[in-house]
N, C-alpha and C positions, 0 to 999 in steps of 0.2 A: 356385390352382384347377387341377385336373388337366385336361389336354388331352383331346380326343376319342380320340386314340390311346392315351393312358394309361388312360382309362376302359375302352376296349375290351380292353386287355391285362389289366386288373384283372378285368373281367367273365369272361374266359376262365379265368383262374387261379382265381377264386372258384368257378366251376362245377366245375372239376377238383377243387378242395379239398372241395367239398360231395360230389361223387361218391365221392372216396376215403374220406371220413369217413362216408359213407352217412347223411348228414344232409340233410334237405330245406330249401329256402329258407324254408318256413313254420316249421320247427323252429328254424332259425337266428334268424329274426325274433323268435320267442317267447323264445329265450334272451337276445337282446339287449334285449328289451323295446321293440321298434319294430314298425311295421306291416309286413305281408307285402309291401305295395306298394313300400315303400322298398327291400327286398331285391330285388324283381323289377326295379326300375329300375336297381339296381347290375348285375344279371345281364344286362340289355339294354345296358349301357354308357351309359345316359342320365344318370345321376348317379353320384356316388361318395361314400363315407362320409368323414367328417372324420378327421384323423390318429388321434385316440384311439380312435375307433370301429373303424377299420381294424385297429389293433393288437389290439383286443379280438376281432375276427373271427379274426385269426391265432391267438390263444390258444385260442379256443373250438374251432377246427378242427384244432388240433395242428400248425400250420405253424411253420416257423422264424421267429424274430423278424426282421422286415423283409422277408420274402418277398413279402407282398402290399402292404405300405405303400410299398415302393420302387417298385412298378409305377405308383403314383399320383404319384410325385415327392416323397413324404414321406420324411424321414430318420428312421430309428429312433433314438430318444433314450434314452440311459442316464441314470440318476439318480446324482448325486454322493452322497457320504456325508450331506450336509446335505439331501438330497431334492430339490434343484433340478435341472431338466433340464440335460443336458450333451450337446452335439453339436459336432462339429468344423466349423469354417468351411468347410474344404475339402469335406466331405461335403455340406453345405448348398448350396454353390455348384454342385457337380457334378450334383446331382439337379434343379436348378431348370430346368424345361423351357422357360421363357420366355426364357432367356438363350442366346445363341449362343456358339460357341467363343471369339470375340474378347472378348465381355463377361465370360465366365468367367475368361479369362486375365488380363484387366485387374483384376478384383476380387481375384483371388488374388495378383497382383503388389502391389497396394495393401496387402493384408493382410500379406504377408511384409515389406514395407517398414515398416509400423507395428510389427510384432514386433521388427524390428532396432532401430528408433528407441527403443522402450521398454526393450529389453534393454540398450542402451548407457547409459541413464539410471540403471539400477539399480546 
């Protein structure tokens, strides 16, 4: 769940994207098939869209992939050839706002150790 600061940063970036695109919040809501109130809440930083919806907003407003989703702490996910989502562990850990630097370092150390362990078994 995005933090208050993340929602605020997203709200500012969304308003800028709407202004640049010359699209109103009402028009965006219509394109997304959601209520105008939902978009208004995003613009006030009260709520935030889910990851897939935020990515859809990026596409509709012609923004670079990850430009808005990253502000909410979401990682842009690529699809493998088999259609399954693919994201690096490092990316996921780095954008997780609920983790401090120490927790992030610990998770990444465990991950690297697991990679070494399984690589030696192969």
